[in-house]
C-alpha positions in Angstrom: 86.5 87.5 120.2 86.9 91.3 120.2 90.6 91.1 120.7 90.9 88.7 117.7 89.1 91.3 115.5 91.4 94.1 116.7 94.5 91.9 116.0 93.2 91.0 112.5 92.5 94.6 111.6 95.9 95.7 112.9 97.6 92.9 110.9 95.8 94.0 107.7 96.8 97.6 108.3 100.5 96.6 108.8 100.5 94.5 105.6 98.8 97.3 103.7 101.4 99.8 104.8 104.4 97.5 104.1 103.1 96.5 100.7 102.3 100.1 99.8 105.8 101.3 100.6 107.3 98.5 98.6 105.1 99.3 95.6 105.9 103.0 95.8 109.6 102.2 96.1 109.6 100.0 93.0 107.1 101.9 90.8 108.4 103.3 87.5 106.9 106.7 88.2 108.8 107.0 91.5 112.0 105.8 89.8 111.6 108.3 87.0 111.0 111.2 89.5 114.0 110.1 91.5 116.2 110.0 88.5 114.9 113.4 87.4 115.7 114.8 90.8 119.2 113.4 90.7 119.8 114.7 87.2 118.7 118.2 88.2 121.0 118.2 91.2 124.0 116.9 89.2 123.6 119.4 86.3 122.4 122.3 88.4 119.1 122.8 86.4 115.9 123.3 88.3 
């Protein structure tokens, strides 16, 4: 029974990390900051 709980918690942690990275990758704020960074490197403004 103890191994089942450890497996369950590990699975939840993996799902949480994967979903968190997907949400961050697709979030408008992350996209805006990424575009801003690209714009600054293209134009040379800091």
